[in-house]
C-alpha positions, 0 to 999 in steps of 0.5 A, a space after each residue: 867427567 867423561 872418560 877419554 875426552 880432551 881436557 878442553 871439553 872437560 873444562 868447558 863443561 861439555 863433558 860434564 866438567 861443570 854442573 851445567 855441563 852435567 845437567 845438559 848431558 843428563 837431559 839427553 834422551 836415548 833414541 827409542 823405537 824398533 828399526 831393524 837389526 843393528 850389526 855394527 856394519 853400514 851396508 851399501 844400498 846398491 841400485 835396483 835393477 828392473 832386469 829388462 822390465 819397467 817395474 821392481 819386484 817386491 822382494 827386491 824393494 823389501 831387501 833394500 828397505 831391510 838394509 836401510 832400516 838395519 843401517 838406521 838401527 846401527 846409527 841408533 845403537 851408536 848414538 845411544 852408546 855415545 849418550 851413555 858414555 857421556 853420562 858416565 
């Protein structure tokens, strides 16, 4: 049975309280892929500034993309941790 979960979840089978619940949890696959660097912090993605011009610099766009991919890596790490905890 999942640790630290409310009894109502455990009894319903959601937390592995029944064979069907355990089978459902076991069937959940961890997320795979290389996204960025997980750092346990969701970073704000601020607006790009054209600094008086009409175009964005490659460096500015790449910096924003790095923040976004790192945020997705954080989400991936947390989801995988939740999946692993459910399988205990």
